[in-house]
N, C-alpha and C positions, 0 to 999 in steps of 0.2 A: 716246481719248488715252490717257496715260498722265500719271501724277503722280510727283512725288518726295516718297515716302513720309516723310523729314524735315521738310516743309514740314508737313505732317500731326499729325505730333507737337508742334511746335511752335503750331500751331493750337491744338493739345488741352490746352500750356498755360497759354494765354492765357484761354481757355474755362474752363480751370481754377478760373484765379485770379478770372476775372470772377463765375463761380457762386458760388464761397466768399463773394463780397461779397455778393452777391445774398444768398444765405442769412443772413449776418450781418444785415444792414440791412434784410430783406425788401424790398428796393427795385426795386418790379416793373418799374417804366422801364430800369432798365440792365439786366434780365431780359428786356422786350421789344426794346431794342437787341440783345442777344446773337441775340435770336431773328430779326433781320433778318439777322445773320451769317450764322446757318445758313440762312434761307433763299435769299439769296443765292449759298452755296454749293451748296448743290442744284438751284436751277433755273438757276443761268448759270456753273457750273464752279469749281471749284478755285481758279484761279490769277486767278480776278474779284473772291475773295471778300475781305471786310477783311484777315483775317490771312494770307493766301495773298498779297497785296500789299505786308503788310511783310514776309513771309518772303523774297517775291525780291528785293526793293530792300535790304536790310538783313543778312538771317543768310546763303541761300547765298552771295552775291559770299563770303562768309570760308568758307564750305566746300569752295568745287570740285564740281563735277560730282559726283550721286549713283553711288554704284554698282551700283544698277537702280531701274528705274521699276516702280511696281505701275499696274495699269487704275483711271481715274477713276469707274469707276460702283459698285463698294462703298462710297467714300470720301461720295461725293456721297449716293448714299441714306443715309447715314450722318447725314449732314447733314439730312437731310429729317425724320430718326428725334428729332435733337434739336429740328427746330422743331418738332414736333404736344408736347414735353417742356415747352420752352419755354412754347409758346400755352399750354397746362394749367395751367402758373406762373403765368402774367402774369392769367389769367383766375381762379386761385383769389386770389393777392394783391390782384388789383384789385376783387375782389365778396367781400374779408374771409371768405372761406373759406381761412385761414393753412395747413391740415393740408394742402390739396391744392396750395397753391404751394409750400411750403417740400418735398412728398413727391412732387414733379414735380423740380426745381430737384435735390433730392439725387439721384434717380436719373439727371440729365444729369452731376453731378458724378463720377460714381458712374465712369460713362461717361469723360467725361472725361479722369480722372485716369488708370484703366487705359489709356487711349492713350496719355498723356500719359508717364508712368513705366513703362510695360512694353512698348509698340507694339502692344496687345490692343484693337481698335478692332470694340466691340460690335458696330456698326452695320453695320460689314462684314461680319464673319462669319453676322448674320441674311441678309441680303443672297446672301453665299453657300448659306445653305443653302436660303430661298426658292428661289434657281432651280437647287438640286438636287432641290426638291419639284417644282417644275414642268414637266408634260411637254412638250417640246420641238414644236412643230409642223412638221406637214410641209410641205414646200414645195409651194404649190398650180399 
């Protein structure tokens, strides 16, 4: 499956905004909601993820078709990585380990911001590196 890379940047913008609010307010329920967004994107696909639905309904029609598409697997992996950081942050905030909550949220924010501002998806790059380092299985 292929996805519109502009949708990934749009999602990263919304994610960055949410994570800034979480850092300012220490609002772990909001971080938990962002975690659900990550899990939906990783498990069911980026087009079904909440931010993907917003992008498809309101933004993409105004932009026209993308110049190119990209494989969905790397951004889906990145969503899974984001879910892990969100879970760590929720655990930290919910159990009074504020430094864990803030650190996990800050790491997720850095990754989201890099994607939003520069189109650099750290989770996607990690996915590609893991794929390169994993030996190919011979067909049986």
